[in-house]
C-alpha positions as CSV (number, residue, x, y, z in Angstrom):
1,X,-12.2,-28.6,21.4
2,X,-8.7,-29.1,22.1
3,X,-6.1,-29.8,19.5
4,X,-2.5,-30.5,19.7
5,X,0.2,-28.3,17.9
6,X,3.7,-29.3,17.3
7,X,6.1,-26.6,17.7
8,X,9.9,-26.6,17.1
9,X,11.2,-23.5,18.6
10,X,14.9,-22.9,19.8
11,X,15.5,-26.4,18.4
12,X,13.4,-27.7,21.1
13,X,10.0,-29.7,20.6
14,X,7.2,-28.3,22.6
15,X,3.6,-29.3,22.7
16,X,1.1,-26.6,22.7
17,X,-2.7,-26.8,23.3
18,X,-5.2,-24.9,21.4
19,X,-7.6,-23.2,23.8
20,X,-11.4,-24.0,24.0
21,X,-12.0,-20.5,22.3
22,X,-10.1,-21.7,19.2
23,X,-7.1,-19.3,20.0
24,X,-3.6,-20.3,19.4
25,X,-0.8,-19.8,22.2
26,X,1.8,-17.1,21.3
27,X,5.0,-18.6,19.6
28,X,7.1,-15.7,20.5
29,X,8.4,-15.3,24.1
30,X,8.0,-11.6,25.1
31,X,10.6,-12.0,27.8
32,X,13.3,-12.4,24.9
33,X,12.5,-8.9,23.6
34,X,14.2,-5.7,24.8
35,X,12.3,-2.4,25.6
36,X,13.8,-1.2,22.2
37,X,11.8,-4.0,20.4
38,X,15.0,-6.1,19.3
39,X,15.6,-9.6,20.3
40,X,18.3,-10.5,22.9
41,X,18.5,-13.8,21.0
42,X,16.7,-15.1,18.1
43,X,13.8,-17.6,18.4
44,X,13.6,-20.0,15.4
45,X,10.1,-21.1,14.2
46,X,9.6,-24.5,12.6
47,X,5.8,-25.1,13.0
48,X,3.5,-27.4,11.2
49,X,0.0,-28.4,12.0
50,X,-3.9,-27.8,11.7
51,X,-5.5,-24.5,12.6
52,X,-9.0,-24.1,13.2
53,X,-10.4,-22.1,10.1
54,X,-13.9,-21.7,9.0
55,X,-15.3,-24.6,10.8
56,X,-12.4,-26.9,9.5
57,X,-8.8,-27.9,10.5
58,X,-6.6,-26.3,7.9
59,X,-2.9,-27.0,7.3
60,X,-0.6,-24.1,8.1
61,X,3.3,-24.0,8.2
62,X,5.5,-21.4,9.8
63,X,9.2,-21.0,9.3
64,X,11.6,-18.5,10.1
65,X,15.1,-17.8,11.8
66,X,13.8,-15.1,14.1
67,X,10.3,-14.6,15.5
68,X,10.6,-10.9,15.5
69,X,10.9,-10.8,11.6
70,X,7.9,-9.7,9.5
71,X,5.8,-12.7,8.5
72,X,4.8,-13.3,4.9
73,X,1.3,-15.0,4.4
74,X,1.6,-16.9,1.1
75,X,-1.7,-17.4,-0.8
76,X,-1.1,-20.1,-3.2
77,X,-2.5,-20.6,-6.7
78,X,-4.4,-23.3,-8.3
79,X,-6.8,-23.1,-6.3
80,X,-5.5,-26.6,-5.8
81,X,-1.7,-26.1,-6.0
82,X,-0.5,-25.7,-2.4
83,X,3.3,-24.6,-2.1
84,X,3.8,-26.1,1.4
85,X,5.4,-29.2,0.1
86,X,8.2,-27.2,-1.8
87,X,8.3,-24.2,0.7
88,X,11.7,-24.8,2.0
89,X,13.4,-25.4,-1.3
90,X,11.9,-22.3,-2.7
91,X,11.7,-19.8,0.2
92,X,14.3,-21.4,2.8
93,X,16.8,-18.4,2.0
94,X,14.2,-15.8,2.8
95,X,13.7,-17.2,6.2
96,X,16.6,-15.2,7.6
97,X,14.7,-12.0,7.1
98,X,11.2,-13.2,7.0
99,X,8.8,-15.6,8.7
100,X,7.3,-17.7,5.7
101,X,3.6,-18.9,6.2
102,X,2.1,-21.6,3.9
103,X,-1.5,-22.4,4.0
104,X,-3.3,-25.3,2.2
105,X,-6.5,-23.7,1.3
106,X,-9.9,-25.4,1.8
107,X,-10.3,-28.4,-0.7
108,X,-6.5,-28.4,-1.1
109,X,-3.5,-30.8,-0.1
110,X,-3.5,-31.7,3.5
111,X,-6.6,-29.5,4.3
112,X,-8.4,-31.6,1.9
113,X,-7.1,-34.9,3.3
114,X,-8.1,-33.8,6.9
115,X,-11.7,-32.9,6.0
116,X,-13.6,-35.9,4.6
117,X,-16.7,-34.9,2.7
118,X,-15.2,-31.8,1.1
119,X,-15.7,-33.1,-2.2
120,X,-19.3,-32.9,-1.6
121,X,-19.4,-29.3,-1.0
122,X,-19.1,-26.1,-3.2
123,X,-16.3,-23.7,-2.8
124,X,-17.3,-20.0,-2.6
125,X,-14.9,-17.1,-3.2
126,X,-16.5,-15.5,-0.2
127,X,-15.8,-18.5,2.0
128,X,-12.1,-18.7,1.0
129,X,-11.5,-15.1,1.7
130,X,-13.1,-15.3,5.1
131,X,-10.7,-18.4,5.5
132,X,-7.7,-16.2,4.5
133,X,-8.6,-13.5,6.8
134,X,-9.0,-15.9,9.7
135,X,-5.4,-17.3,8.8
136,X,-4.1,-13.8,9.1
137,X,-5.9,-13.0,12.4
138,X,-4.6,-16.2,14.0
139,X,-1.2,-15.6,12.7
140,X,-0.9,-12.2,14.2
141,X,-1.9,-13.6,17.5
142,X,0.5,-16.5,17.2
143,X,3.4,-14.2,16.5
144,X,2.4,-11.2,18.4
145,X,2.5,-8.9,15.3
146,X,0.0,-6.3,14.3
147,X,0.2,-6.9,10.7
148,X,1.7,-9.3,8.3
149,X,2.7,-9.0,4.6
150,X,0.1,-10.6,2.2
151,X,1.7,-12.2,-0.9
152,X,-0.7,-14.0,-3.5
153,X,0.0,-15.5,-6.9
154,X,-2.4,-16.5,-9.9
155,X,-5.4,-17.7,-8.1
156,X,-3.9,-16.6,-4.9
157,X,-3.9,-12.9,-6.3
158,X,-7.7,-13.0,-6.5
159,X,-8.2,-14.1,-2.9
160,X,-5.4,-11.6,-1.8
161,X,-7.1,-8.5,-3.5
162,X,-10.4,-9.5,-1.9
163,X,-8.6,-10.0,1.7
164,X,-6.8,-6.7,1.1
165,X,-10.0,-4.8,0.2
166,X,-11.9,-6.4,3.2
167,X,-9.3,-6.1,6.0
168,X,-6.6,-3.7,5.0
169,X,-5.8,-3.4,8.9
170,X,-4.4,-6.9,8.9
171,X,-1.5,-6.2,6.3
172,X,1.6,-4.1,6.0
173,X,1.3,-4.4,2.1
174,X,0.1,-6.7,-0.7
175,X,2.7,-8.2,-3.1
176,X,0.9,-9.8,-6.0
177,X,2.5,-12.0,-8.7
178,X,0.8,-13.3,-11.8
179,X,-2.1,-11.0,-11.0
180,X,-5.6,-12.2,-12.1
181,X,-7.9,-9.2,-12.9
182,X,-11.1,-10.6,-14.3
183,X,-12.4,-13.6,-16.1
184,X,-13.4,-11.7,-19.2
185,X,-10.3,-9.7,-19.7
186,X,-7.6,-12.3,-18.7
187,X,-9.3,-15.1,-20.8
188,X,-9.7,-13.1,-23.9
189,X,-6.2,-11.7,-23.8
190,X,-4.7,-15.0,-22.9
191,X,-6.4,-16.9,-25.8
192,X,-5.8,-14.1,-28.4
193,X,-2.1,-14.0,-27.6
194,X,-1.5,-17.7,-27.4
195,X,-3.4,-18.3,-30.6
196,X,-1.3,-15.5,-32.4
197,X,2.0,-17.2,-31.2
198,X,0.9,-20.6,-32.5
199,X,-0.1,-19.2,-35.8
200,X,3.3,-17.2,-36.1
201,X,5.1,-20.5,-35.3
202,X,2.9,-22.3,-37.9
203,X,2.1,-24.7,-35.2
204,X,-0.9,-26.4,-36.9
205,X,-1.7,-28.7,-34.2
206,X,-1.9,-26.1,-31.4
207,X,-3.7,-23.7,-33.6
208,X,-6.4,-26.6,-34.5
209,X,-6.8,-27.2,-30.6
210,X,-7.1,-23.7,-29.8
211,X,-9.7,-22.9,-32.6
212,X,-11.6,-26.0,-31.5
213,X,-12.3,-24.7,-28.0
214,X,-12.9,-21.1,-29.5
215,X,-12.7,-17.7,-27.7
216,X,-14.1,-17.3,-24.2
217,X,-16.9,-17.4,-22.8
218,X,-16.9,-21.4,-22.7
219,X,-19.0,-24.1,-21.4
220,X,-16.6,-27.2,-21.6
221,X,-14.5,-27.6,-18.5
222,X,-11.7,-29.3,-20.7
223,X,-11.2,-26.0,-22.6
224,X,-9.1,-24.3,-19.8
225,X,-6.8,-27.4,-19.7
226,X,-6.3,-27.2,-23.7
227,X,-5.3,-23.4,-23.3
228,X,-3.1,-24.0,-20.3
229,X,-1.2,-26.7,-22.1
230,X,-0.5,-24.3,-25.1
231,X,0.5,-21.6,-22.7
232,X,3.0,-23.7,-21.0
233,X,4.5,-24.6,-24.2
234,X,4.9,-21.3,-25.5
235,X,6.0,-19.7,-22.2
236,X,8.6,-22.6,-22.0
237,X,10.5,-21.5,-25.2
238,X,10.8,-17.9,-23.7
239,X,11.5,-18.3,-19.9
240,X,14.1,-19.6,-17.6
241,X,13.0,-23.1,-16.2
242,X,12.8,-23.4,-12.4
243,X,15.3,-25.6,-10.6
244,X,14.3,-29.2,-10.6
245,X,15.1,-29.4,-6.9
246,X,12.2,-26.8,-6.2
247,X,9.7,-29.5,-7.2
248,X,11.0,-32.4,-5.1
249,X,8.3,-32.5,-2.1
250,X,9.3,-33.0,1.5
251,X,9.1,-36.4,2.8
252,X,5.9,-35.9,4.8
253,X,4.1,-34.8,1.4
254,X,5.1,-37.9,-0.3
255,X,3.4,-40.8,1.7
256,X,0.7,-42.6,-0.1
257,X,-2.2,-40.8,1.9
258,X,-0.7,-37.4,1.3
259,X,-0.2,-38.0,-2.4
260,X,-3.8,-39.2,-2.7
261,X,-5.1,-36.2,-1.0
262,X,-3.1,-33.9,-3.0
263,X,-4.2,-35.5,-6.4
264,X,-8.0,-35.6,-5.2
265,X,-7.8,-32.0,-3.9
266,X,-6.2,-30.6,-7.2
267,X,-9.0,-32.4,-9.1
268,X,-11.8,-31.1,-6.8
269,X,-10.4,-27.6,-6.9
270,X,-10.0,-27.5,-10.6
271,X,-13.8,-28.5,-11.2
272,X,-14.8,-25.8,-8.7
273,X,-12.5,-23.2,-10.4
274,X,-13.7,-23.8,-14.0
275,X,-17.1,-25.4,-13.3
276,X,-18.8,-28.2,-15.1
277,X,-20.5,-25.6,-17.5
278,X,-17.9,-22.9,-17.3
279,X,-19.6,-21.4,-14.5
280,X,-17.1,-21.9,-11.7
281,X,-15.2,-19.6,-9.3
282,X,-13.1,-18.1,-12.2
283,X,-16.2,-17.0,-14.2
284,X,-17.3,-14.7,-11.4
285,X,-13.9,-12.9,-10.9
286,X,-13.9,-9.2,-11.7
287,X,-11.5,-7.4,-9.4
288,X,-12.0,-3.8,-10.9
289,X,-15.7,-4.2,-9.4
290,X,-14.2,-3.8,-6.0
291,X,-13.0,-0.4,-6.8
292,X,-9.6,1.0,-7.4
293,X,-8.8,2.2,-3.8
294,X,-6.5,0.1,-1.7
295,X,-5.7,1.4,1.9
296,X,-2.3,-0.3,1.8
297,X,0.7,-0.5,-0.5
298,X,0.3,-2.6,-3.5
299,X,3.3,-4.0,-5.4
300,X,2.7,-6.4,-8.5
301,X,5.5,-8.7,-9.9
302,X,4.7,-9.4,-13.4
303,X,6.4,-11.9,-15.8
304,X,7.0,-10.4,-19.0
305,X,6.2,-13.7,-20.9
306,X,3.1,-14.5,-18.9
307,X,0.2,-15.7,-21.2
308,X,-2.1,-16.7,-18.7
309,X,-2.3,-13.3,-16.8
310,X,-0.8,-11.2,-19.6
311,X,1.0,-8.0,-18.9
312,X,-1.3,-6.1,-21.2
313,X,-4.2,-6.8,-18.6
314,X,-2.2,-6.3,-15.5
315,X,-0.9,-3.0,-16.7
316,X,-4.7,-1.6,-17.2
317,X,-5.5,-2.8,-13.8
318,X,-2.4,-1.3,-12.1
319,X,-2.7,2.0,-13.7
320,X,-6.2,2.4,-12.2
321,X,-5.2,1.6,-8.7
322,X,-5.1,4.3,-5.9
323,X,-2.9,3.2,-3.1
324,X,-0.4,4.6,-0.4
325,X,2.3,3.5,-2.4
326,X,2.4,1.2,-5.6
327,X,4.7,-0.4,-8.1
328,X,4.5,-2.7,-11.1
329,X,7.9,-4.7,-11.7
330,X,8.0,-6.4,-15.1
331,X,10.6,-9.4,-15.0
332,X,12.0,-10.8,-18.2
333,X,12.3,-14.6,-18.9
334,X,9.5,-15.1,-16.5
335,X,6.1,-16.6,-17.4
336,X,3.2,-17.4,-15.3
337,X,4.9,-20.2,-13.1
338,X,7.6,-19.4,-10.5
339,X,11.3,-19.6,-11.5
340,X,14.4,-18.0,-10.1
341,X,14.1,-14.5,-11.8
342,X,10.6,-14.2,-10.4
343,X,11.4,-15.1,-6.8
344,X,14.5,-12.8,-7.0
345,X,12.1,-10.0,-7.9
346,X,9.7,-10.7,-5.3
347,X,12.3,-10.7,-2.7
348,X,13.9,-7.3,-4.0
349,X,10.3,-5.9,-3.5
350,X,10.1,-7.3,-0.1
351,X,13.4,-6.1,1.1
352,X,13.4,-2.6,-0.7
353,X,9.9,-1.6,-0.6
354,X,8.0,-3.5,2.0
355,X,10.5,-4.1,4.9
356,X,11.3,-0.2,5.3
357,X,7.5,0.4,5.7
358,X,7.2,-2.6,8.3
359,X,10.1,-0.9,10.3
360,X,8.4,2.5,10.4
361,X,5.4,1.0,12.0
362,X,7.1,-1.0,14.7
């Protein structure tokens, strides 16, 4: 099957054709690379289109100032919260040093809209991990790079750890933020810490709402939303808000069709995540069961005020890990959701810890 791919490179529109084998043509021209491996002139990348992933066409965007820069594959959270609509506002400044790759996961955003009937299928963790690996493999082929950098947050941190365990050969390093560890540990700590804050504040309304859903495990899918709203309220009191401009989606994501697909995908993904009886994807998460060994460096960026993936749980998991290099960076004024201090900490890790390792392997 042939599929058109729109590529903006060197500010010129070029039409590329997907091969019958599902391969993507290289984006980087080897003729522009010297024998020392540096570019004679920079090749800009601004690509947006559907890639053949796991029997679907899934939305991928690739942006960077230089094709030779290391690529970061961003694994978004949710699972129904793609970052592609906001990528340029949030990560645009990074593109001078890195190629930023966003992927709307199965059941999410433009990928959901492209694949009618998705809502009638169940999501599985194994399927989505395989999707992520396929994206990484195609990305390596597309950019002519042996490895890429893996960066995941929240739900995306679950997928990323599975991807890193399954195919460490694809990745220079894993940079995790708001690291999920296990359903049991994360939910218990999250509930206890949020309830304690509400009681300390004599917030009778929130205390009543939290006591009504009770401690985990739970069977009511609405319970997760109750806890999440309380978390956002209390994190908001202790963290720096993200710039309003970050959440102004690019025009192509604000059409009626795109907005409808995003909303439907978010609802679908949320139900798949929590399950109608509390038996969704999240209930099966247990990263320590994968074992402590990573065959690649692991760097975790943790918001000090994060109540959904609390530091108390992340610290125990991090301490257990065995990796060629590892670091846990705790960031003040940061909760679970991204803000400027969080992105600044991620960028420092990428520049100071990951980029030097990438250069050594080139």
